N, C-alpha and C positions, 0 to 999 in steps of 0.2 A: 336469945341466941344459941341456947342449947338445940332448939329446934332446928334452928339454921344448920348446926353443926351435925345433927343426925342425918337431916337431908342431904347435906354436903357429902356426907360419908357414901350415902346410897349413890348419889350423883357420880363419883368419883369411881365406885365400883363398878358401875354401868359402863362408864366412860372407857375403863379398863378393860371390860368384856368386849364392847365394840371394837376396841383398837385391836384386840386379840382375833375376833372375826374378820377384820381387814386385813391381818397377817396371812390368816387361812385363805381368804379369797385371792390374795397375791401368789401363795403357793399353787393353788389349784388352777390359776390362770396360766402361770409357768409350765407347769406339768401338763396341762391340756394341750397348749400351743406347741409344745415341742414332740408330741407324738406324731409318728408318721400318719399320713392321710390314708384313709381306707378307701379301697377303690369298688365302693358299692355304688353303682350310678344306676337305678333303676328308672324308667320312664316318670317324669314328676310334671303334675298340674299346679303351676304357680296361680294364686288367685289373688287380683290384688282390688279391694273394694274402694271406690273412691266418691268424693262428693265435691264438685266445684274446683277451681283454680286455687293455687298455693304457690307462693315462693319457691322456685326451684324445682318445679313439678316435671318440666322436660328431663332435666338433669337426673331426678329419681328415676322416672319410669326408664330411661333409656338403659341404666343398668340392668334392670330385669331382662333386656333383650339380647345383652352380650355377656352373658354368664358364660363361664368356662364349665360346661356340662355337657354330657353325650347327648342326651335328648329329653327335651322338656316342652310345655307349650305355657302360655302366659294368657290367662282370662282376666280382662278388664271389665269391673261391673259399676255400673251407675244406676241409679233410680230413675233418671229421665233422660229422653232422647236428645233434649236441648242443654243437657249439661256443657258447659264452656271447655271442661277439661277434654271431651271429645275430641276437639279440634287437634290438641296437643298429641292425644294419643293416635289418631288417624294419621299424623303427621311422621310419628316414629314408624308407624306400619309399613308405610310407603319407603322407608328405608332400609328395612329389615326382612330378612328370609325366614325368620324365627315363626313358627306356627302360632297365631295369637288369635283371641277373639273378642268380642266387644259385645257384653250382655246388658241388656236393659231389664233391671229387675221389676220397675214400678215402684212405688211409693209404699213404705211398709205401715202395716195397721196395727199388728199385735206384738210387735218387739222393735228392737232397735234398727235405724236404717241399714248399719254397718250389717249386723247379724242376718236381717233380710236379704242383703246383698250378697252374703256367704251362702245362706241357704239356698238361694236361686242357684248360684254357681255351681255348686257341688252337683248339682243334677246334670249339668252341661260339660263336664269332664270327658277326657278321651278315655274310651272303654279300656285302652291298654295302662292306663296311668297306675301306678302302685303306690305312690306317694302323693300325698297334697301338702302345700306350703303355702303359708297365709303369710302376706307381706302388706305393711302399710305403704301408702303413697308418699308420705314424708320421710320415709327411710331413703337411704342412699347407699346401699350393699356395695361390696367390692367384688371383683370378679370370681372369686373363689367361694364366694357366700353360697350358694347353691350347692356346691359340691360338699362344703364343710359340714352346711347343716344338716345334709341328708344321711350324711355319712355314717354316723353313730345308730342309725337305724337299720344297719347290718345286724345289729343285737335285736332279735325279734321280741325278747322280755322288754325291751323299752316301749313306754307308751308315747312318749314324744321326745322332739329334741327341739331345744329353744335357744334364742339368742335375747339379747335386749337392746336397747337403745341408748344411745350416749348424745346428749345435745352438743352441737358445736356451733358458736357463734360465728357469725360473718363481719357485723361490722362491731359487736361487742356491746357495750352498755351493760349497767347494773342488772336489769332486770332480765336479759338475756343469758349473762353469766350466773345469775342466782338460780334461774331456771335448771340449769346444767348442774350445780350444785346440788339441790334439792332433790333432783332425779339419780343423782349419782348414788347416794345412800340406798336407794332400791335395787339399783344393779349388784352391790356388793351383798346383798341378803342371798343371792345366788352362789351355788358351789357345789361341794362334793356331795353333799346330803341329797340324793335325789328323791327322798320323800318329802323333804321341805322346798324343793324348786317349784317354780310355777311358768307356765306358758306366758310370753308375750304375743299377743296377735299381730304384731308387726314383723314377726319372724319366728314362724312355728313350723315345724315339719312333723307329719304323722302318717304312719302306713294307712293306706286306703281301707284296707281289710279292720284294722283298729277302728279308725273311724267310724265305720258302717256297724261294728260288733257292739258296740257301747252305745251306740245311738245318739251321736252328738248332734246332728243335725236337728233331731226331734227335740234333744234338750235344750236347743238353742232357743226354742218358740218360747216367746214372752219374755226373752231377755235383752237386755242392753249390752252386756259386756260378753264378748266371744270370749276371750282369755280365761277371764275368772270360771267361766262355766265348763269350758276345756280342762281347765285343771282341775276343777272340783268332782267332774266325770271321771277324769284319770284316777284320782285318788281314790274315788269309790270304788274303782275297779282294782285298785291296788296295783296299778301301772306307774313306775317311776319315770320321772321326768330327767332328761340329760339337758344341764346347762352347757352350751358349745360358746366358749370363750371367744373362738375365731370369728363368731357371728355377732359380736357387738357391733351394732349398725349405727353409723352416724346420721343424725337426723340435723340436716343444716340449715341455719337460719336463727332468727332474730325475733325477740317479742316486746312489747312494751309492758308496763307495770298492771295494765287491765288484763291483757292476755296471759300474764303469769298467773294473776290470782284465779282467772277463770279456769286455766288448765290444772291448777295443783289442787284446787277446791273439788273440781269434778272428779280428779282421781280418787280423791279420799272420801268423797260421797259414794263413789261406786264400791270403793273398799267397805265401805261403812254397811253398804247393803249386801254384797256378795261376800264379804269373808269380815263379819263383825268381830271375830277372834283377834283379828289383827288390829282394828280400829282402836279396841279399848287400850291395849298397851300402848299404842302410839299417842294417845290423848294424854295419859298418865306420864309417860316418858318424857314427853315434851313439856308438859307442866312442870315435871320435877326439874328438867334442865333449865327452863326459864325463871323459876324461882331461886334457885342455886346461883345461876350463872349471872343473869342480869339483875336478880335480887344482891348479889355479891358488890354490884356497882353502886347500889344504892346504899349499902351498908357502908362502902368505903366513902361516900359522900358526907353520910353522917358523921363518920369518923373525922374527916378533916374538918368538919364544922364544929368537931367537938361535942357533939350530941350525943356520941357514943364514945366509949373508951376505945383507945386505938389497940388492935389486935393484928398479929402477922397471919392470923389464920384465915381470914377472910380474901386477902388478895394471895395468898398461898393456894387456896381453894380455886379461885378464879383461874389463876394462871395454870394448874395443874389441868383442869377440866378443859381449858382451851388448847393445851399442850396434847393432851391425849387425842382430842379431836381434830387437829390439825395434822397430827402424827399419821393418824388413820387415813385422813383425806389425802396426805402426799403418798402413801403407799398404794391407795387404791388409783390414785391418777398416773403413777408410774406402771402399775400393773396394765391399765386399759391403754396406756400409751404404747406399750409394747405391740398390741395388737393394730391400733389405729394410729400407725406410725406416723403419717402425714396430716393428721387432722386435730392434733392438739398442739399447743403453745405454752410458752413461759406465762403469758398473761393468763392463760386457762389455768394453769398451775396455781398462779397468785389468788385467783379468786377461789378457787376450791380450798384452799388453805385458810383463806381471811374471811370468808361468807359463810362458813358452815354454820357459826352461831345464828346467823340470821336466817338461813334455812331451818335451822331448829325452830325459830320463833315462827316462821312461816308454817311449819307442821302443826303448830298449837292451832294457829288460826284455822287451818283448813281442818283439824279434826274437830273444833269446837262448832264451826259452821255446818259441817256432816253431822252432827248430833243434832242440829235443830231444823235442817233442810233436806230433803231428797231430790230437790228440783236440780237438774243440770241442763246445759246448753251445750250441744256438740253437733260441729258441721252444720250449724244453723237450724238445727232441729231443738225445740226445748222439750225436755222429757220429765215425768215424775215417776221417781222408782218406787212403786208400789210393794213390790218384794222382789227377791231374786227371780221369780218366775212372772213377774207381771210389771210391764212399764206403759204408761199411757203417754201418748204424743199430745203435747198442749198445743204446740204451733209450730210453723214450718216457715224459714225465712227464704225470701227468693235466692236462687243461686247468683 
């Protein structure tokens, strides 16, 4: 029991620190969203790499063509001319006056398909473009997204401006809501410390001169993760990354448990390869939580069965840890809801408060799996992640 008490003390300490981090995140969101918008609107090239159809694709892409922004173009990039998503894009083009391009990149051979699409697309941008913006096709940004994402780059000392995803369930369901809770803990890792922020490939803006000067396109060669690579190159160049809370982007849709496990494990496998310094603390931290929190329930059962002597310490520890995590989830959800005012609901809030221990257990599963395998499947393509600079394509599914 003394070992359990020691581990419990550590878990409570980390839980308290995590709660304080949530408070800082909420304060940062309030501060940033209350600032007046900067009127910095250079010509922008928005690059949207895609592959195949997905639920809500037309609604997602339509938002890219209706931004409240002075001058920009959108480049849709696919690996094959027979991609069924092209029909959706062409239909949207017919009803829009915005300058758009469809680029067929061809199949990737020495890197991830998304990265390959991006590398081809950056060679096709308008010569007048001053800023590159990368967006995912499962994101559904608001009308002010582009303006708010680009505005921080008025500060030429910044390396990039980034938002992050926030999963919004449609029909609901445990798997869909658990995916949102799992993802939310990553969102609140962003904040005022620009040296610790990271780029999310689904909503990142970078000056073209910066992109070319630090050679991001060349550094993408051989990689699968576009955003981890951008983040690493910017940090090597000592260029800060600004997190823009107004650019928290809803990703609307549902998933089943198979898709949940595939998505979450893929994310942590990529993290294991591209940021191993984050993977080990995740493994140890989630293991500590699982031992103390879920182990506490086992000890309570043993006490009820009178196999162990009764003690108020164990239930107090379990309750304290749950309360700390629930409080952080509540604070984080309220902060995000102030940005995504029409995208969140009370049922989502209940899921974030109640399901966070399960999300932590899922993190442990992800971290363990990432420790024994580097094979991922992404958009129908299976990769073996040999190293941060080498990805081998194992197979491709028909689109």
